[in-house]
DSSP file (Angstrom, degrees, kcal/mol; ACC not computed):
  #  RESIDUE AA STRUCTURE BP1 BP2  ACC     N-H-->O    O-->H-N    N-H-->O    O-->H-N    TCO  KAPPA ALPHA  PHI   PSI    X-CA   Y-CA   Z-CA
    1    1 A X              0   0    0      0, 0.0     4,-0.0     0, 0.0     0, 0.0   0.000 360.0 360.0 360.0 127.7   -8.3   -1.3  -15.6
    2    2 A X    >   -     0   0    0      1,-0.1     3,-1.2     2,-0.1     0, 0.0  -0.236 360.0-118.1 -66.6 157.2  -12.0   -2.0  -16.0
    3    3 A X  T 3  S+     0   0    0      1,-0.3     3,-0.4     2,-0.1    -1,-0.1   0.756 110.9  50.9 -67.9 -24.2  -13.4   -5.2  -14.6
    4    4 A X  T 3>> +     0   0    0      1,-0.2     5,-1.3     2,-0.1     4,-0.8  -0.033  68.4 120.6-105.4  32.3  -14.5   -6.5  -18.0
    5    5 A X  T <45S+     0   0    0     -3,-1.2    -1,-0.2     1,-0.2    -2,-0.1   0.772  74.7  53.2 -68.3 -24.6  -11.2   -6.0  -19.9
    6    6 A X  T  45S+     0   0    0     -3,-0.4    -1,-0.2     1,-0.2    -2,-0.1   0.807 112.7  42.1 -78.5 -29.3  -11.0   -9.7  -20.7
    7    7 A X  T >45S-     0   0    0     -3,-0.3     3,-1.8     4,-0.2    -2,-0.2   0.481 101.5-131.4 -95.5  -3.1  -14.4   -9.9  -22.3
    8    8 A X  T 3<5 -     0   0    0     -4,-0.8    -3,-0.2     1,-0.3    -2,-0.1   0.838  68.8 -57.8  55.4  36.7  -14.1   -6.6  -24.1
    9    9 A X  T 3 <S+     0   0    0     -5,-1.3    -1,-0.3     2,-0.3     3,-0.1   0.490 110.1 118.8  78.8   3.2  -17.5   -5.5  -22.8
   10   10 A X  S <  S+     0   0    0     -3,-1.8     2,-0.3     1,-0.2    -2,-0.1   0.839  85.7   3.9 -72.6 -31.9  -19.4   -8.4  -24.3
   11   11 A X  S    S-     0   0    0     -7,-0.2    -2,-0.3    -4,-0.0     2,-0.2  -0.991  78.8-113.5-150.3 154.1  -20.5   -9.6  -20.9
   12   12 A X        -     0   0    0     -2,-0.3     2,-0.2    -3,-0.1     3,-0.1  -0.593  32.0-111.0 -89.9 148.8  -20.2   -8.3  -17.3
   13   13 A X        -     0   0    0     -2,-0.2    -1,-0.1     1,-0.1     3,-0.1  -0.489  40.4-104.8 -72.4 145.6  -18.2  -10.1  -14.6
   14   14 A X        -     0   0    0     -2,-0.2    -1,-0.1     1,-0.1     2,-0.1  -0.338  39.2 -98.6 -69.6 155.3  -20.3  -11.6  -11.8
   15   15 A X        -     0   0    0      1,-0.1    -1,-0.1    -3,-0.1    -3,-0.0  -0.410  48.1 -94.5 -68.7 148.9  -20.4   -9.9   -8.5
   16   16 A X        -     0   0    0      1,-0.1     2,-0.2    -2,-0.1    -1,-0.1  -0.329  43.5-108.4 -64.6 147.9  -18.0  -11.3   -5.8
   17   17 A X        -     0   0    0     -3,-0.1     2,-0.3     1,-0.0    -1,-0.1  -0.494  25.8-130.8 -76.6 145.4  -19.5  -13.8   -3.5
   18   18 A X        +     0   0    0     -2,-0.2     2,-0.3     2,-0.0    -1,-0.0  -0.741  49.2 118.0 -92.3 144.5  -20.2  -12.9    0.1
   19   19 A X  S    S-     0   0    0     -2,-0.3     2,-1.4     0, 0.0     3,-0.1  -0.977  72.5 -69.5 176.1 177.7  -18.9  -15.2    2.8
   20   20 A X    >>  -     0   0    0     -2,-0.3     4,-1.6     1,-0.2     3,-0.6  -0.705  48.2-178.2 -90.2  87.0  -16.7  -15.8    5.8
   21   21 A X  H 3> S+     0   0    0     -2,-1.4     4,-2.7     1,-0.2     5,-0.3   0.861  74.3  57.1 -62.4 -42.4  -13.4  -15.7    3.9
   22   22 A X  H 3> S+     0   0    0      1,-0.2     4,-2.4     2,-0.2    -1,-0.2   0.876 107.0  50.9 -58.7 -34.6  -11.1  -16.3    6.9
   23   23 A X  H <> S+     0   0    0     -3,-0.6     4,-2.4     2,-0.2    -1,-0.2   0.911 111.0  47.9 -67.6 -40.7  -13.0  -19.6    7.6
   24   24 A X  H  X S+     0   0    0     -4,-1.6     4,-2.4     2,-0.2     5,-0.2   0.931 113.4  46.9 -64.3 -45.6  -12.6  -20.7    4.0
   25   25 A X  H  X S+     0   0    0     -4,-2.7     4,-2.3     1,-0.2    -2,-0.2   0.906 113.4  49.2 -63.9 -41.2   -8.8  -19.8    4.0
   26   26 A X  H  X S+     0   0    0     -4,-2.4     4,-2.2    -5,-0.3    -1,-0.2   0.897 110.6  50.5 -65.7 -40.0   -8.3  -21.6    7.3
   27   27 A X  H  X S+     0   0    0     -4,-2.4     4,-1.9     2,-0.2    -2,-0.2   0.928 113.1  44.8 -64.1 -45.0  -10.2  -24.7    6.1
   28   28 A X  H  X S+     0   0    0     -4,-2.4     4,-2.0     2,-0.2    -1,-0.2   0.868 111.9  52.3 -69.3 -35.3   -8.1  -25.0    2.9
   29   29 A X  H  X S+     0   0    0     -4,-2.3     4,-2.2    -5,-0.2    -1,-0.2   0.885 108.0  52.6 -64.7 -37.9   -4.9  -24.3    4.9
   30   30 A X  H  X S+     0   0    0     -4,-2.2     4,-2.7     2,-0.2    -2,-0.2   0.885 106.1  53.3 -64.3 -38.9   -5.9  -27.2    7.2
   31   31 A X  H  X S+     0   0    0     -4,-1.9     4,-2.5     2,-0.2    -2,-0.2   0.929 109.5  48.2 -61.4 -44.6   -6.4  -29.5    4.2
   32   32 A X  H  X S+     0   0    0     -4,-2.0     4,-2.2     1,-0.2    -2,-0.2   0.892 111.5  51.2 -62.1 -38.3   -2.9  -28.7    3.0
   33   33 A X  H  X S+     0   0    0     -4,-2.2     4,-2.6     2,-0.2     5,-0.2   0.908 109.6  48.9 -65.0 -41.7   -1.6  -29.3    6.5
   34   34 A X  H  X S+     0   0    0     -4,-2.7     4,-2.6     1,-0.2    -2,-0.2   0.913 111.9  49.3 -63.9 -42.2   -3.3  -32.7    6.7
   35   35 A X  H  X S+     0   0    0     -4,-2.5     4,-1.6     2,-0.2    -2,-0.2   0.882 111.1  50.7 -63.3 -37.6   -1.9  -33.6    3.3
   36   36 A X  H  X S+     0   0    0     -4,-2.2     4,-1.2     2,-0.2     3,-0.3   0.954 113.7  43.0 -64.1 -50.1    1.6  -32.5    4.4
   37   37 A X  H  X S+     0   0    0     -4,-2.6     4,-0.6     1,-0.2     3,-0.2   0.883 114.2  52.5 -64.5 -37.8    1.4  -34.6    7.6
   38   38 A X  H  < S+     0   0    0     -4,-2.6    -1,-0.2    -5,-0.2     4,-0.2   0.789 110.0  47.9 -69.3 -27.0   -0.1  -37.5    5.7
   39   39 A X  H >< S+     0   0    0     -4,-1.6     3,-1.0    -3,-0.3    -1,-0.2   0.678  92.1  78.9 -88.1 -17.5    2.7  -37.5    3.1
   40   40 A X  H >< S+     0   0    0     -4,-1.2     3,-1.6    -3,-0.2     4,-0.2   0.885  88.0  55.4 -61.6 -40.3    5.6  -37.3    5.5
   41   41 A X  T 3< S+     0   0    0     -4,-0.6     3,-0.3     1,-0.3    -1,-0.2   0.754 107.0  53.3 -64.2 -19.2    5.6  -41.1    6.4
   42   42 A X  T <> S+     0   0    0     -3,-1.0     4,-2.7    -4,-0.2    -1,-0.3   0.112  72.9 116.5 -99.6  21.6    5.9  -41.9    2.7
   43   43 A X  H <> S+     0   0    0     -3,-1.6     4,-2.4     1,-0.2    -1,-0.2   0.909  76.3  46.9 -57.9 -46.5    9.0  -39.7    2.2
   44   44 A X  H  > S+     0   0    0     -3,-0.3     4,-2.0     2,-0.2    -1,-0.2   0.900 113.5  47.9 -66.8 -39.2   11.2  -42.6    1.2
   45   45 A X  H  > S+     0   0    0      2,-0.2     4,-1.3     1,-0.2    -1,-0.2   0.903 112.9  48.8 -66.9 -39.8    8.7  -44.1   -1.2
   46   46 A X  H  <>S+     0   0    0     -4,-2.7     5,-3.3     1,-0.2     6,-0.3   0.879 110.0  52.3 -65.6 -36.5    8.1  -40.6   -2.8
   47   47 A X  H ><5S+     0   0    0     -4,-2.4     3,-1.3    -5,-0.2    -2,-0.2   0.881 105.2  55.4 -66.3 -37.7   11.9  -40.2   -3.1
   48   48 A X  H 3<5S+     0   0    0     -4,-2.0    -1,-0.2     1,-0.3    -2,-0.2   0.837 113.1  41.7 -63.0 -32.0   12.2  -43.6   -4.9
   49   49 A X  T 3<5S-     0   0    0     -4,-1.3    -1,-0.3    -5,-0.1    -2,-0.2   0.192 114.9-114.4-101.6  15.7    9.7  -42.4   -7.5
   50   50 A X  T < 5S+     0   0    0     -3,-1.3    -3,-0.2     1,-0.1     3,-0.1   0.901  81.7 121.9  53.7  46.4   11.1  -38.9   -7.8
   51   51 A X    > < +     0   0    0     -5,-3.3     3,-1.6    -8,-0.2     4,-0.3  -0.066  17.4 122.4-128.0  31.6    8.0  -37.4   -6.3
   52   52 A X  T >>  +     0   0    0     -6,-0.3     4,-1.4     1,-0.3     3,-0.9   0.692  60.0  80.8 -66.3 -16.7    9.3  -35.5   -3.3
   53   53 A X  H 3> S+     0   0    0      1,-0.3     4,-2.7     2,-0.2    -1,-0.3   0.735  78.0  70.6 -63.6 -20.0    7.8  -32.4   -4.8
   54   54 A X  H <> S+     0   0    0     -3,-1.6     4,-2.1     2,-0.2    -1,-0.3   0.925  99.4  46.1 -61.0 -43.0    4.5  -33.5   -3.4
   55   55 A X  H <> S+     0   0    0     -3,-0.9     4,-2.4    -4,-0.3    -2,-0.2   0.915 112.9  50.0 -65.6 -42.6    5.8  -32.8    0.1
   56   56 A X  H  X S+     0   0    0     -4,-1.4     4,-2.5     1,-0.2    -2,-0.2   0.876 109.0  52.3 -62.8 -37.5    7.1  -29.4   -1.0
   57   57 A X  H  X S+     0   0    0     -4,-2.7     4,-2.2     2,-0.2    -1,-0.2   0.910 109.9  48.2 -65.3 -41.8    3.8  -28.6   -2.6
   58   58 A X  H  X S+     0   0    0     -4,-2.1     4,-2.1     2,-0.2    -2,-0.2   0.908 112.1  49.6 -65.0 -40.9    1.9  -29.4    0.6
   59   59 A X  H  X S+     0   0    0     -4,-2.4     4,-2.5     1,-0.2    -2,-0.2   0.904 110.8  49.5 -63.4 -41.2    4.4  -27.2    2.6
   60   60 A X  H  X S+     0   0    0     -4,-2.5     4,-2.9     1,-0.2     5,-0.3   0.883 108.6  53.9 -65.0 -37.4    4.0  -24.4    0.1
   61   61 A X  H  X S+     0   0    0     -4,-2.2     4,-2.0     2,-0.2    -2,-0.2   0.897 109.9  47.0 -62.7 -40.5    0.2  -24.7    0.4
   62   62 A X  H  X S+     0   0    0     -4,-2.1     4,-2.4   -30,-0.2    -2,-0.2   0.940 114.4  46.3 -66.1 -46.8    0.4  -24.4    4.2
   63   63 A X  H  X S+     0   0    0     -4,-2.5     4,-2.2     1,-0.2    -2,-0.2   0.925 114.9  45.7 -63.7 -44.6    2.8  -21.4    4.1
   64   64 A X  H  X S+     0   0    0     -4,-2.9     4,-2.7     1,-0.2    -1,-0.2   0.865 111.8  53.3 -67.1 -34.2    0.7  -19.6    1.5
   65   65 A X  H  X S+     0   0    0     -4,-2.0     4,-2.4    -5,-0.3    -2,-0.2   0.897 108.6  49.0 -65.9 -39.8   -2.5  -20.4    3.4
   66   66 A X  H  X S+     0   0    0     -4,-2.4     4,-2.1     2,-0.2    -2,-0.2   0.898 112.8  47.7 -66.2 -39.8   -1.0  -18.9    6.6
   67   67 A X  H  X S+     0   0    0     -4,-2.2     4,-2.7     2,-0.2    -2,-0.2   0.924 111.8  50.7 -63.8 -43.5    0.0  -15.8    4.6
   68   68 A X  H  X S+     0   0    0     -4,-2.7     4,-2.8     2,-0.2     5,-0.2   0.885 108.6  51.7 -61.4 -39.5   -3.5  -15.6    3.1
   69   69 A X  H  X S+     0   0    0     -4,-2.4     4,-2.2     2,-0.2     5,-0.2   0.924 111.9  46.0 -63.8 -44.4   -5.1  -15.9    6.5
   70   70 A X  H  X S+     0   0    0     -4,-2.1     4,-2.1     2,-0.2    -2,-0.2   0.924 114.6  48.9 -61.3 -44.3   -2.9  -13.0    7.8
   71   71 A X  H  X S+     0   0    0     -4,-2.7     4,-2.2     2,-0.2    -2,-0.2   0.913 112.0  47.1 -64.2 -44.9   -3.7  -11.0    4.7
   72   72 A X  H  X S+     0   0    0     -4,-2.8     4,-2.5     1,-0.2    -1,-0.2   0.908 112.6  49.1 -66.6 -42.4   -7.5  -11.6    4.8
   73   73 A X  H  X S+     0   0    0     -4,-2.2     4,-2.4    -5,-0.2    -1,-0.2   0.895 110.6  51.1 -64.5 -38.7   -7.7  -10.7    8.5
   74   74 A X  H  X S+     0   0    0     -4,-2.1     4,-2.3    -5,-0.2    -2,-0.2   0.919 111.2  48.0 -64.6 -42.7   -5.7   -7.6    8.0
   75   75 A X  H  X S+     0   0    0     -4,-2.2     4,-2.4     2,-0.2    -2,-0.2   0.899 112.1  49.0 -64.7 -40.6   -8.0   -6.5    5.2
   76   76 A X  H  X S+     0   0    0     -4,-2.5     4,-2.4     2,-0.2    -1,-0.2   0.898 110.7  50.4 -67.1 -38.8  -11.1   -7.2    7.2
   77   77 A X  H  X S+     0   0    0     -4,-2.4     4,-2.1     2,-0.2    -2,-0.2   0.921 111.9  47.8 -63.2 -42.8   -9.8   -5.3   10.2
   78   78 A X  H  X S+     0   0    0     -4,-2.3     4,-2.5     2,-0.2    -2,-0.2   0.893 111.3  50.8 -65.2 -39.1   -9.0   -2.3    7.9
   79   79 A X  H  X S+     0   0    0     -4,-2.4     4,-2.4     2,-0.2    -2,-0.2   0.898 109.7  50.1 -66.1 -39.5  -12.5   -2.5    6.3
   80   80 A X  H  X S+     0   0    0     -4,-2.4     4,-2.2     2,-0.2    -1,-0.2   0.894 110.8  49.9 -64.5 -39.0  -14.1   -2.5    9.8
   81   81 A X  H  X S+     0   0    0     -4,-2.1     4,-2.7     2,-0.2    -2,-0.2   0.923 110.8  49.2 -64.1 -44.1  -12.0    0.5   10.8
   82   82 A X  H  X S+     0   0    0     -4,-2.5     4,-2.0     1,-0.2    -2,-0.2   0.908 111.5  49.3 -62.5 -40.9  -13.0    2.4    7.6
   83   83 A X  H  X S+     0   0    0     -4,-2.4     4,-1.2     2,-0.2    -1,-0.2   0.895 112.1  48.2 -65.5 -38.8  -16.7    1.6    8.2
   84   84 A X  H  X S+     0   0    0     -4,-2.2     4,-1.2     1,-0.2    -2,-0.2   0.897 111.8  49.7 -68.1 -39.4  -16.4    2.8   11.8
   85   85 A X  H  < S+     0   0    0     -4,-2.7    -2,-0.2     1,-0.2    -1,-0.2   0.846 108.2  54.1 -67.1 -33.0  -14.7    6.0   10.7
   86   86 A X  H  < S+     0   0    0     -4,-2.0    -1,-0.2     1,-0.2    -2,-0.2   0.795 110.2  46.5 -72.0 -27.6  -17.3    6.6    8.1
   87   87 A X  H  < S+     0   0    0     -4,-1.2     2,-0.3    -3,-0.2    -1,-0.2   0.692  98.9  78.5 -89.4 -18.8  -20.1    6.4   10.7
   88   88 A X  S  < S-     0   0    0     -4,-1.2     3,-0.1    -5,-0.1     2,-0.0  -0.717  87.4-113.7 -90.3 140.5  -18.6    8.6   13.3
   89   89 A X        -     0   0    0     -2,-0.3     2,-0.1     1,-0.1    -2,-0.1  -0.340  39.9 -92.2 -69.4 153.6  -18.7   12.4   12.8
   90   90 A X        -     0   0    0     -4,-0.1     2,-0.3     1,-0.0     4,-0.2  -0.422  46.0-155.1 -65.9 136.2  -15.5   14.2   12.2
   91   91 A X        +     0   0    0     -2,-0.1    -1,-0.0     1,-0.1    -3,-0.0  -0.696  60.9  45.0-108.6 163.3  -14.0   15.5   15.4
   92   92 A X  S    S+     0   0    0     -2,-0.3    -1,-0.1     1,-0.1    -2,-0.0  -0.027 101.7  61.3 101.2 -31.4  -11.7   18.4   16.1
   93   93 A X  S >  S-     0   0    0     -3,-0.1     3,-1.8     4,-0.1    -2,-0.1   0.520  90.3-133.7-108.3  -4.3  -13.2   21.2   14.0
   94   94 A X  T 3   -     0   0    0      1,-0.3     3,-0.1    -4,-0.2    -3,-0.1   0.733  68.6 -60.7  63.8  22.3  -16.6   21.4   15.8
   95   95 A X  T 3  S+     0   0    0      1,-0.2     2,-0.4    -5,-0.1    12,-0.4   0.556 116.4 107.2  82.8   6.9  -18.4   21.4   12.4
   96   96 A X    <   +     0   0    0     -3,-1.8    -1,-0.2     2,-0.1     2,-0.1  -0.964  66.3   9.4-122.4 136.1  -16.7   24.7   11.4
   97   97 A X  S    S-     0   0    0     -2,-0.4     8,-1.0     8,-0.2    11,-0.2  -0.384 105.1 -13.8  96.5-174.3  -13.9   25.0    8.8
   98   98 A X  B     -A  104   0A   0      6,-0.2     6,-0.2    -2,-0.1    -2,-0.1  -0.295  63.3-141.9 -64.9 144.2  -12.5   22.6    6.3
   99   99 A X    >   -     0   0    0      4,-2.8     3,-1.5    -4,-0.1    -1,-0.1  -0.284  38.5 -83.2 -92.4-174.4  -13.4   18.9    6.7
  100  100 A X  T 3  S+     0   0    0      1,-0.3    -2,-0.1     2,-0.1    -1,-0.0   0.787 128.2  56.6 -63.9 -27.1  -11.1   16.0    6.1
  101  101 A X  T 3  S-     0   0    0      2,-0.1    -1,-0.3     1,-0.0     3,-0.1   0.551 117.6-109.9 -83.3  -6.0  -11.8   16.0    2.3
  102  102 A X  S <  S+     0   0    0     -3,-1.5     2,-0.2     1,-0.4    -2,-0.1   0.455  80.7 117.2  94.2   1.1  -10.7   19.6    2.0
  103  103 A X        -     0   0    0     -6,-0.1    -4,-2.8     1,-0.1    -1,-0.4  -0.566  67.7-106.7 -95.4 165.2  -14.1   21.1    1.4
  104  104 A X  B     -A   98   0A   0     -6,-0.2    -6,-0.2    -2,-0.2     2,-0.1  -0.651  30.9-116.0 -91.3 149.9  -15.9   23.6    3.7
  105  105 A X    >>  -     0   0    0     -8,-1.0     3,-1.1    -2,-0.3     4,-0.5  -0.403  29.8-107.8 -77.5 160.0  -18.8   22.6    5.8
  106  106 A X  G >4 S+     0   0    0      1,-0.3     3,-0.7     2,-0.2    -1,-0.1   0.821 118.4  58.8 -60.1 -30.4  -22.2   24.2    5.2
  107  107 A X  G 34 S+     0   0    0    -12,-0.4    -1,-0.3     1,-0.2   -11,-0.1   0.802 114.8  35.0 -68.3 -27.5  -21.9   26.2    8.4
  108  108 A X  G <4 S+     0   0    0     -3,-1.1     2,-0.3   -13,-0.2    -1,-0.2   0.281  86.6 122.6-110.6   8.9  -18.7   27.9    7.1
  109  109 A X    <<  -     0   0    0     -3,-0.7     2,-0.2    -4,-0.5     5,-0.1  -0.567  67.5-116.1 -76.0 130.7  -19.5   28.1    3.4
  110  110 A X        +     0   0    0     -2,-0.3     2,-0.2     4,-0.1    -1,-0.1  -0.464  43.9 169.2 -68.3 132.4  -19.3   31.7    2.1
  111  111 A X     >  -     0   0    0     -2,-0.2     4,-1.4     1,-0.0     3,-0.3  -0.753  49.9 -88.1-132.0-177.5  -22.7   32.9    0.9
  112  112 A X  T  4 S+     0   0    0     -2,-0.2     6,-0.2     1,-0.2     7,-0.1   0.845 122.4  53.1 -65.3 -34.3  -24.1   36.3   -0.2
  113  113 A X  T  4 S+     0   0    0      1,-0.2     3,-0.4     2,-0.1    -1,-0.2   0.849 108.4  49.7 -70.3 -32.9  -25.2   37.3    3.3
  114  114 A X  T  4 S+     0   0    0     -3,-0.3     2,-0.4     1,-0.3    -1,-0.2   0.808 121.6  32.9 -75.7 -28.9  -21.7   36.7    4.8
  115  115 A X    ><  +     0   0    0     -4,-1.4     3,-1.5     1,-0.1    -1,-0.3  -0.716  63.9 169.4-129.6  81.2  -20.0   38.7    2.1
  116  116 A X  G >  S+     0   0    0     -3,-0.4     3,-1.6    -2,-0.4    -1,-0.1   0.724  70.9  73.0 -66.9 -20.2  -22.2   41.6    1.0
  117  117 A X  G 3  S+     0   0    0      1,-0.3    -1,-0.3     3,-0.0    -5,-0.1   0.677  88.8  62.0 -69.8 -14.4  -19.4   43.3   -1.0
  118  118 A X  G <  S+     0   0    0     -3,-1.5    -1,-0.3    -6,-0.2    -2,-0.2   0.397  79.6 112.2 -90.3   3.6  -19.6   40.6   -3.6
  119  119 A X    <         0   0    0     -3,-1.6    -3,-0.0    -7,-0.1     0, 0.0  -0.432 360.0 360.0 -76.2 151.2  -23.2   41.4   -4.6
  120  120 A X              0   0    0     -2,-0.1    -1,-0.1     0, 0.0    -3,-0.0   0.446 360.0 360.0 -83.9 360.0  -23.9   42.9   -8.0
């Protein structure tokens, strides 16, 4: 699905912001945790006004924030691994034979000199 499917091509979506995402997720999770701890002493008053869902919302915010922190760290670790793999040369074939993408390397690519029987 293209990135501009909601605007039907009338305008382009902005580029994603760069930043330290785990710090942002941790900060927002901490805010939910502070709200949770701060609302616990008022449990009976919230129950009298049928507003106990506030405590549940804060708890859900903490749990989802912890999941988000795990998810973001896992993605960043995978991205760092991919970047490291992209910068290191392929090992195991010594530059000869098929590479990981299934194509042949320039050293092993058939050309006219290697196969004279294919000349016209």
